[in-house]
N, C-alpha and C positions, 0 to 999 in steps of 0.2 A: 431101801426103796428110790428109785432112779427116776430122775425126772430129768426135762433137758431146758437148756436157756437159749433163746434164738433172739440174736441181735444185728444191726448192720453196721456193715464197718466200710468206709472208702479204702481203694488202697492207693499206690504212690500213683499209677496212673490216671487217677480219677474214677474207675469204675466202683460200682457199690456192691459188695459182697455180701452174703447172708452166711453169719457164722452159727453153727449149732452145736452148744457145749453138753456133755453129759454133765448132770448136776445130781448129787447123791445126797439123800435126805436121809438121818440116822435119828434112831429113838434113844440113844445110849448116852446123850451129851448132859452133863448134871446143870443143874440149874445154878450150883455154885454156893447155895446158903449150907453153913455148916451142920445144922442139925436134920438136914433133911434123907428121910428114910425112903423116899420114893424114886429118888435118883439112883444110879450107880455112883460107888466112889469114886473120886476124882484121881485122874493120874497124877503123881508128882515125880517131878525130876530127882528129890532128895529124900529123906528122911519123912514118915508121914507126918510128924510134927509140922513139916515146912508146908505138906498140903494143907496142913487145916488152917496155918497162919495167913495162906495167901488167898482163902476164900471169903465170903463173907459171914461176919459173925451170926453167931445164933441168937444172942440178945445185941442187937446192934447199940455199941458206944458210939456216941458223937455227941455233937450239941444239942441242946435243948432246943425244941422249936415252938413257938406258941402255936402256930398252926396245926399241926400233926404231934400230938403231944404225944403220941401210943409210937411205939417203936416201927421203924420204917427203913426201908433202901431205898436210894436215891437211881433214878435211870435218865440222864440229861440226853438231848437230840444234839444234831450234829452240829449246828450253829453256837448252840450254847458251849460245847466243848471248844469250839475255835475260837470264840470271844471271852470266856470266861475261864482259861486254864489257869489263870492265876488264882481265882476263888477254888478251886478243885483240887490245886495241889498244896493248899493249907494244911495244916496236921488236924484243922477242926473238923475237915470233912473227910467222913468215913463211911465204909458200906455203899459203893457206889457201882451199880451194873451198866458196863461200857459194852454196848452191842457190836458184833461183827459189822452190820449196815453201817454206824455212826465211825467206827475206825476207819473201814474202808473209804470214807469221803474223806476224814480227814485227811488220810496218807495221800489223796488226791489232791488234795487243796492245802495243805502246808506241812512239809515234811518237818520243820522245827517243833510244831505243836506235836504232830503225830510222835516225835522221839520222847518229848516230853511226857506225854500220857502213856506210853510203854513204859516209861521209868516210874511212874507213879504207880501201874499195875504190877509191877515187880517190886514193889515196897510191901514187905510183908505187914508194916504198921498201919498200912491204909487201906487194907481189904476192899479192893477194888476188882472187880470181877469181870472178865472177860466174856461174852457170852456168843457162841457161836450161832446166832438167830437163823442166818441164811441157809444153816444145814439142819436145822432142826426139824421134824417132820411136822411139829405143831405150829410153827411159829413162823415157817416158809411161805412167801405168797408169789402170785404170778402177779407181772404187769395186767392190768386192764387194759383193754382197746381204749385209745384217746387219754390214757394216764401218760402224764409226764414223770419221769423216772424222779424226780424230786417228789411228784407226789406219791408214787408207789413206795419210796423210803420212808416217808413220814408215815405212812398206813402201816408200813412193815414196824416201824418203831411203836407205834400205839398197840397194834398186834401183839408184840412182845409184851407190852405192860399188863396188856389185858391178862395175858397168858400166865404171865408171874403171879398176877395178883390171885387169879383160880388156883394156881399151884400150890402157891403158901396156906392157900384155905384149908387144904387138903390135909396138910400137915396137921394132925390132932395135938397142939401143944396149947400152955396156958392160956398164951397170948398171939393174938392173930398178927403176924408181920404185913407191913402195906409196903406196896411199891408206888413211891411217889414220881410223877413224871414232871421233868424240868424242861420249858421251853419259853424262848421269848418269841415265838412266832403265832400272832395272832390267831390266824386262823388253825393252826394246827394245836392251839391248847382249846379254841371252840370245838372243834370237835371232839378232843379228847373227853373235854366235859359231857358232851352229847352223848359219848359212848359209856359214860359213868365213870371213869377215869380219873381218880384226882390228882390234877396238874395244877402246878403256880410258874410264876415268872422265876427267873433267877433271882431279882429283886426281893419279890414277895416272899420268899423263901428266907433270903439272908437277914433280912430286915427280921424274920420272925423269932431268929437267932439271937434271943435276948442279952444271952451272956455274951455275946461276942460283937459289940458293936465296931469294932476296928475291923471287921470283913467288909463293913459296905465301901470305904476307902478303896478297897481292890477290887469293886464292879468297875467292868467296863462299861462306859456309856454308849451304847449302840442305839442310833435314834435313826428312825425309819426315814427314808429320802422325803416322803411326803409332808413330815412334820418342819423341815428346815424352813420353810418360805416365810412362815407366818411373825417369825422376831427379826428385827434390824433388816438393814439393807444389804442388798447382794454386793458384795467385795468382788469375788473371784467369776471370771467366764467359766462356764460348764466344762466338764471335762468330756471329750467324746467318746463314746462307747466302744468298748475294746473289737468288736467285730468290724466297726466303722476303722478302727484305726490301722487295724491288720490289713484291711483293703487299702487304705491310703499309702501303707509304707511299702506293699505292694507294687501301687503304681506310681509310687517316687513323689507324692505330694507331701508326704510328710518322713521326717528322719527318725530312727530309732536309736537311742543311745544312753549312755549314765550320766547321772545329774551329778555334778560335783558342786556343791556350794562354797562361796569363796569365806575364807577365814576371817578376812578383813574388812568384807563389805556383805551386810545381810542383803542387800537389794540386787546382788551380783552372783551370778553362777555361769558355769560354763558344762555344754554338754559334749560327751565325747561320743562321737556317730560310731556305731557297729559297722562294719565289712571294711573293706579293703579300696574303697574308693580313695582317689587322691588329694581332692577338693573338700572342702568343709568338713575338714576331720572334726575341728572344735568349734562350737558354735557358743556364741555369748548370750546370754539371756540378762536383760536389765530391768528393773521395776517391779513391784510387785504384782501387779496383773498378770504380767508375763510369766514370771517364775511361778504363777498359777499353782500355789500349793503343792509343788514337788519337793521332797526332802532328799538331804545328801543320800548318794548311793541307790537312789531310784532308779528304774528303768524307765524311761520317758518314750514320749512321741514327741516330734519338735515340729514346728512349722516354719519356715526361714522368711524372713521379711524382705521388701522389698530393697535393691541396694542403697535407696536414698534414706531408707530408717537404721542403715548400721551404724554401729556404735564401736567405739575404741575401748578396750579395758580400762577401767577407772584407776586412777592412783590414789585415790581418795580412801581415807580409812575412818569406814561406819560401824560402830556398833549399836546394835538395838537396845535402846534403853528399856522400852517397852512402856516408857511413860503414857505416852500419845495412843494407846491402846485402840482408842474408837476413831481418833482423828486422822482419817484416811487423807485429807488433804495436805495436812504438814508431810506425811510419807511422798505425796507426789511430789513436793517440794523438794524433798531431799533426793527425789530421783533425779529431779533437773540439775543438781549440783555436780550429778555424773558427766552430765553430756556437756563438760567443758569443750571449749575450743580446740580442735585436734587438727592436725595436718591429714590429707588424704591416705598416707601409706599407713597411719595407724588404724585404721577401719578392719574391722573383723567381721567375717559371717556372723550376722546376729538373727536370732529366732524367739518365737515365743513355746510355750509347752502346752500342746493342746489335748494332751491327756495321759493317764499313767497307766504303763503297760505293766510293769511287778513293781508293788513297793516293798523294799527292804527296811523295813522298820524294825529295830532290836529294842529291847530295853536300854532305857538311858539313865547314865547317872548325870547327878547335878545337886541343886538344892532350890528350896524352895523360896519365892519372894511372897512373903507372905501380906495380902492384900490389906489396905489400910483401913477398909471398913470393920467396924467391931462387930464379932459374931461371924463374921462372913464363912462362908465354905468354899465359895470359889476361889481359887486362886492360880498365881503363875507360878510355873514351874521352870526354871534358867539351868539348862543342860550345861554340862563342863565343856562339852565339844561345843564350840561358837560355831560350827557348820549347821548345827542343829537348832531350829527355831524354838521358841519359848511353846512351852505347854499347858491347857489350862485345865487344871483337874479340881475335883470336888473332895474336901477332905476335913474332917470334923477334930484333926487332931495337931491342925496347922501351928498350935501353942509348942506341943512338943516336937515339932519337926522342923523347927526354926532353928539354923545354925547345924542342922545335921547334912550328912550327905544321904540321899535318898534316890530310889529308883523308881521310875514311871514309863509306862508305855503309854504308846500313842492308839487311839481308838479310830479315830477319823477327822476329816478334815471339811466341814461343810462349808459352802460357798458363802456364808454370811459370818463368818467368824474370821477373826484377823489370826488367830492362831489355832492349833489343831486340839482336839478333845482328847484327854488321855485318862488314865487311872493308876494311883499309888499301887506300888508292887512290895517295896520292901523298905526297911529303912537300914543303912550300913553304918551306921555311928557318928561319933560328932566328926565335924570337918575341921582338918588339921591334925589331926590323930594319925600316929603313924600306920597303927592297922587299916583304918578306916581307907586312908590313901593311899595305901599298897592295892586294897581291893578294888577302890575305884579306877587304879590305873591299871591291872590286870583287865577288868570288866570292859573298859576303854577303847582298849586295845585288843580287844577280841582273843586274849588267851587263855584258852582251857586251862585250868587251875583245879578244879573240883578234885577229892580225893580220889584214886583209882577205885571203882566200884568192883563190886563182889566177884562178879562177871569176868571183869579183865583179870583179877588177881588170881582165880583159880587155876589160869595157865601157867603160873611162875610154878619153877620146880620145887618139889617137896624138899626141907630140909631135914634133917642134916644132908647137903649135899656132897657126891662125890663123883669122881671120873670112873665112867664103867668102862668095860670091854668093847659095848657098843660105841662110846663115844669116840675110843681109838681108831676103830675102823677108819681109813682114810685121813689118817693124822698122822704128822712127824711127829716124835718124842724129841723136843728141843731144850729138856729140863737142864742138860747138861751144860749150855751155853750161859755165859755171864751176861745175863740181860739186865738190864736198870731202865729206871722210868726218871723221867726229869719234867718237875710241873711247878706249877705256882704254890706257896704255903698253905695248907689248909684244904689241898686240894683231894675229894675222895672219889670222884668219878674220874678214874685215871684209864684215858682209852689208850695208850699207845707207850712202847716200852723199844728200847735199842740195842743191838748189840755189834760190837764189831773186832775183828780177831783177823791175824795173818794166816794164810793157807799155805801149803807145804811148796807151790810154785811161787809164793813169794810176793802174791796177789792179796789183797786184802776181801775178806768177806764180810760185807755190811747187812744188819737184818733189820726190817721196821716190823715190830710184832703187834697187830691192832685186836684188841678185844672182840672175840667172836661174838655178837650179841645176835647175828641171825641162826645161831645154834638153837638160843633159847626162845626167838620168837619166830614162830612157824608162822607161813604166810595165811592169811585170811581169818584166824581166829580173832577173839575180841581183844587181846592184849597187841596184835598187830594193828587191829584197825583204830584203835585209841591211838597208838605211838604214830600212825601216819595221821591221824587228824591232828595232833598235838605237831608233829612235823621237825619240832626242835625245842631242845631247853632252853629257860629263859632264866638268864643271870639276872636278878635284880642287887642294889646294892647290898643287902643283907639276907636275902632270900634267894633260893634258886626252886625253878617251878619245874620239873622232872619230867622229861619226855617217857622216861620208862621207871617202872616202881623202884624203889630205892633198893629191894633186895638184889636187882640187877645192877644198876647205877651206881651203888656204894659196895657191893660186896661181890656176886659172882661175876660179875665182866670186869669188875676194877681191876686192874692189874698190879694188885699189892704186892710189897716184897715177901719173900719166904713161902708162897703158898702155890700150888698148882692151880695154874690158868688156862682155859682154852684160848687159843689165838688166831690168828688168820695172819701169816708171815709174809712179806715180800722179801727176797733175799737176792740182793745182787754180788757178783763179783766182780771186783774194781781193780784198777792198777794206781799206780801212787798219783795218776796225774788226776785221779776220781774217773775216769773213762769207765763206763758201764760196758763188761765184756760177755758177761752173761743176767737172764733176770730170771728167779722161778717164783711162783707163787705156791703155797701149801696152806692148808691148814695144821695145827701144831698145838702141843702142848708147852707150856714154858713154866719157869720159876725164876720169877725175878729175884736179882739178888740183892736190890737196895732200891727204895724210892726217894730220889732227891728233891731237893727244891733246887730252883736254878741258880740260886746263891752257893749250895753247896757242892753244887758240879763244880762252879766255875773256881770255887775253892780249892778241891781237888787237883782242877787242871794245874793250878797258879803252885801248888804247893809241891817243892822239892821233896819233900821227905815222904809222899807217898807215891808207891811204884805197885800197889795191888792190880788184881786183873782190871776190877771196875776202872779204877783210873785211869789205865792205862787203854782200857776201852774208849773211853771219854776223850782221851787225848787225841787217838787215831781218828774219832769221830769230828772233833773240832778241827783238826786240819784239813779232812777231807769236806768240811762243810766250809771253810774259808773258801776253796778252790771251787767249788760248786755256785759259790753265791758269786763269786766275781766272775764264772763263766755267764751266769743268769743275766749279770748286769752288764756285760758285755754283750749281750744278747739284745738288749733295749729295756730288760725289767724294770718298773720302777719301784723307787723307794719312799713311799708319801709319809708324811708326816700326820697324825693327828692326836691331838693332847689328850692323852687317857688319866683318867682321875681316878686317885684311891681314897679312901677316906679310912682315916684311922678310929676306930669306934671306942665309947666308952665302954668298958667291960660290964659295966652295971647296968647302965640306963640304956645301952646301944645308941646313943647319940653320937652324931658324928663330932671328934673334938680336933681333928685335923684334918685339913686337906692338902694333898700332893699329888702331883703327875708323877704317874710309873715311872720308873728309869729302867731301861732294859739293858739285860747283860748279853754279853757273846754267848752264852748258853743258850739263852732265848733263841737268839737266831739259829744256833746249833742245829736246835730240834727241828726249827721250821725248815731246814733247807731239805732234809730228809722228810719232811712230812711231803713237803711239795715233789719231791722227787718219787716218792711214793703214788702221790695221787697220779702224776702224769704217766707213770708205768703202769698203774692200773687202768686209767682211761684208754691207754693204747692198748691195751689187751682187752678190754671188754668191746672196746669199739671192731679191732680185728675181727674176734668172735662173732659179734651181735650189730653189724653195720645198723639196723634199723631200730636196736631198741635199746641202746645203751643211754643210760642217764648220765649227761655230760654236763660241766658247768663253764659257761660263756661270759666274757667281760667285753661288751662291744665298746668299740671305739668311739669318743665322742665327737660330737659336729663340731667343726673348727670355730663356730659360733661360741661355744661353751667356754672357750679359753680367753674370750674378750678381755673378762675382767685382770686375768693373771698377766697378759701380756702388757697392757695399759698400766699396771701396778709396777710389773719389772721397769719400764720406761720410764715411769716418774723416778726410779732411782738409777736411771742410765743402765740399766741392763737388758740384753736380749734373751728373749724366751725362745726358742724357735718349737713349734708345734706340729711339723708336719708329720713324725711318725714317734711312736714311744720312744724309740733311741735316741732321737734328736731333743726331743723333753728330757729325757733323764739326763743327757749330757749338759745340756744349757742349764738344768737344776744344779749340776756339780760344781758348774764354772762360776754360778752366781753368787759370788761372796763377796761380802765388804769388808775390809780389816778392821772399819771404824764400827761395823755395827753386826757383829759376830748373828745376834739373833734371827736377821734378816734371810737366812737361808730356810731356816725352819720356817717362818711366816711364810717364804712363797712355796715351800711344799705343802702347807695346810692348805694354800689357798688352789694349788694345783687340784689337791683331793677334793674341794668341793666341785671341779669342773668335772669330774668322772661321772659316767653314767654306774647305774648298779647291776654288779654282776648277776647272772639269774643260770638257774636250772633249765635244761632242756632236754627232748628227747631228741636224739640222733636221725633218726628217721622221719622228724617233722620239720627238719633246717637244715641249711646248708653250709652258715656260718659259726666255726666252731673256735674261732681264734680267741683267746685270753689276753687282752690289751695290757691289764697290769703287770702280770706275768711273763708278759713277751712268749708265750706258750701255744703253739699251733692245737692243742689239745689239752682239755683238763676237766678232772672230777674230783669228789670229794670222797675218800675211802676212810680218813684215819680218825673219824669220830665217830663211830656208831652208837656210842653211849648217848650223844646229844645232838643227833642230826640224823632224821629219818630216811635221807638222802642216801647217806654211806651204809645203811641195812641193805636198800636195793642194790646197791653197789657192790656190796659182800654176796649178795645173791646172784647176780650175774658172774662175778668171777667164779664164785665157787661151782657154777654150773658149766663154765667156760674151762675148768680143770677137772669136771666131773667128781668134784667133792659133794655134790649135792643134785635133787633133782629139780627140773623145772617146774612151774606149772602157768596155766593161761593167760592170767592178768600179767605177769612178768614179760611175756611177747607180743602185748598188745599195746601197739604204738599209740591210740587214742587213750587209753587208760593212763600209759605212761606221761602223756602230754598233759591230762588232766590232774594228775598227782602232783606233778611240776609246777602247775599254776597254784594247788595248795601252799606247797612248797615254799614258793616265792613270797607269797603272801604273809605265810608263817613268820618268815626270816625278815620281811619288812617290821611285820608288827611287832617282833621281838625286839630289833634293831630300835623303835620309837620306844619302846616299852622301858627298856634300858636307860635310853636318854632321858625319858622324864621320870626314873627312878634318880637318876644322877640329878637332876634339877631338883627334885623334893628335897633330897638329902641336903643339897647346896643350901636350900633353901633353910633347911633347919639349923645348918652351922651358922649362917649369917643370922639367923633370929636371936641365936645368944651371945653374939659379937658385939650388936649396935653398929656403929658406923666403922666400916674399915677403909684405911686410905693404900690404894696400891699403884705400881706401875702398870700400863698397858699399851698396846699397840692398835692403832686402828688396823681393823682388816677389809671394811669395806666402808663406802662413803654414800648415803641416801640423800634422798631430796629435803628432808626435815631432822634426819638423825646422822651416826657413825655406829658402826657396830666395832666394837674392841674386844680384843682378846686380852684376859690376865693370864700372863705366863705361871705365874705362881701357883695360882689354882685350876689352870688349864680350863678357865671359865670364860665365855662369851658373853655379851652382852649388847644392848643398845642404850645409847644416849642420845636422849631426846631433846630438841631444844625449843619445842612448843610447850607451855605448860597450860593448863586450864587455870584461867583467872588470874593469869600474869600476862603481861604485853607481848607479843610475838616480837622476838628481835628478826633483823633485816637479814634472810637467807639467800645466798648466791651457789646454785648448784652448778657444777662446770662438769657436764660428761665425759669432756674427750680426756682430761687429765687425769684421773676424778679427783675433784677437790670439792671442799664445801668451804664456803666463807661467810661465819656468823659476824655480821656486825663489821670487825676489822680485822677479824683473825681468820686466818686461812687454814684448813685442815686436809691433809693430804693422806693418802694410803700409805700404811706403815711409820706415821709418826709416833715419837713415843710420848706418851701424854700421861698424867695421874687423874686418876677418880677414886670417889667416895664409892663404897658399895653399900647398901644397906636394903633391908627385906621391906617392901610395900605390901603392907596387910590390910590395904583399905579396902579392897575387895577380896573377901574371906575366901571366894571359890577360886579366883585367879591369882592367887598369892604371888609375887614376882618379885624378881631383884632389881632394886631401882640403882642406876649408876648416875652419875651426877660429874660432869668436867671439872676438874679444880683447876688444872694446871692444862694447857695454858688458860688461863682467865678469861671467858668472853662474856 
């Protein structure tokens, strides 16, 4: 049957047009109940067993309810699904009918919840069934005149519940199954009861599940706006409604931007304004009322204050101790500390948050701060991320949750509440436990780490896998070449291999062979989408979160020795001065003759007794690499230092037993040179072929002010650092040697690293500055690690199209899609770096936990107003030595910004001074355990 749907739509030009769409109604849409004889059988993608598993059960198994003891299915409305998704995901809740009306509304209102409910529907153990009520002849309804679309949808849901109950009565079975309507909407519930439908609020139904009292904690507290006023006094100004905000932003009264809370001061935040305007890019917000219930990363609307109310960023550290929850006057006092006397140059544009455009709340990890009141149900939760406010939750299991890491979601933030309200989602385990802390670390850095789903894994090649005739099309057979790989010990995801041989005309042929991951991951399928979302493999101290499933990362794409593997090869012909004469790219098939570690490769190069093909090849590569490196450095490339730390693990307990900084061998540099060369060659090729769609990587030159600390620190040691170009910087760093202080050069290079900007991916059609500052290269990309970086997979696809080895697809040549992808890749790379650092920090804490107090040499890296930051070379560890301690008299501190130096009582400390510190673990705050350092020499 065919009906038509009519709706009005406004065009870009502002005209209103009437749109008429054909809408098909069918009679063959099944109800989803396993035992239904009235409906046609359901089509399944898999075997018939799969179809039976995913529908509603004939005898609904689930939690027993005291309200409705008989067998029943549940049918939630849209708001319930949006707010109570944590409840619906619980294993206890089964046999739920999700209407198309509800799914469509959820999809429009919250992409994350939509994805979660889709995953639940696909989980065969949950028996959730998605019913296409909008296309079912008996459940589709027209919108009445004067009826809002919201009311029409509510009515459609009630019609579907009624139809289900009538339909299920017709199945002559022993026991009649009832459909229970769940809604938190008062009027909808009343109407349902009038129409003879059994309806409950979520809370009523969950309270009736007597065997599962813990589910109550997961209820989101959704308050009606009207109820807020009766309790307590109003703390915050009202939020301006969205429609008015949008008008205000258009007319320029308000500015829209991303809200970034401060880590050090909970009464201060900055808003990064969207758009290209030069002035007022960054607006400071200070004080509780001006922050007006915004949470870190929300998109907010800001009103600028008059210039005489502008403030300077505060240099005070204020942590919210949550003691004076209702004492707002005290908060105001604290706010006045911020406004210390400042000179006019320090003032910055200041504003206040007038409304929220989009909440970016996620589930937060942290710990419960148990209420002092005995038997209390309301407690405060302290997130691990200091930028997130505390959250008030209700729970009956406070005693068991004490000392545990838990996840809490925010539900809302009324005007009369000092903190937002939320609900308990999940217990992760004991604080300080290695597994738990790793989980927290991954969640807090938004690293996707759930196991790959069946939907993703089904796109992997079937085992046993072998290379077919079809695979050999467009490929060169290079299995005769003496190819080898050089990697760190224990590496299973081998991305790259090399070969080097002399050709007849006396020149040298060098090949870089990279795993052909894009052969296995085809554009647009679930495996591709999952890899694109992950963006990068994340390496923690003793765990790797793969970007692609293990079958590819450690087996079929890993270029292990003595097996045939598919590769993408970049082959140069060079002369003995390492000048490139010819470059060609080809898909290939290789058979690596050796998988070596850096140390093994170094040993072969150095050993006079070894003269086999692989060793000769390595020597040739090493010789060329030295020439390439010298050329690069003469060009102005920087060699900066960052102390990387390796842990030696106990083989039984996997606890760190020794900490040391990584030493780099000549072979590390050898591999790196050829990887850089391949990346540059490929970048040039894909840019020549696709000037608008090449995915490239750039490294912007830092603004001159970034170098201030480096220049001042060198000057204090009578050394001059020039920063007008990368070449000048590289040369002055090479000259900055001190015979009496050999470590000084390393310290200067570490400081120089801190001055740098972040390197980023970008799409060539959306940008015109391609330069890579650190490598002194006019163009650069990532091609050499497709197993662990998604950017490289895209580059492989572009290169394959460029040489005619693979076909293109629309998204590959869409610069806006590529720019969005770069944004996600840059975000994932940054988060992976932060997660890696956090993992090193946590393992460092474990190491010092078992050590007691350790006394070590250190060097001062930075001088602050009330502290110094030191580096301990032995462990590559950085830490802050504070001179103000709680409960102790504060020493006299005199900070000199010019030199930089800090005088504590009568001792003056300069940058790069060698000192001795005691290192110990401070576990007084179980959530934020930290390494504490105390100055021992010089004595202050």
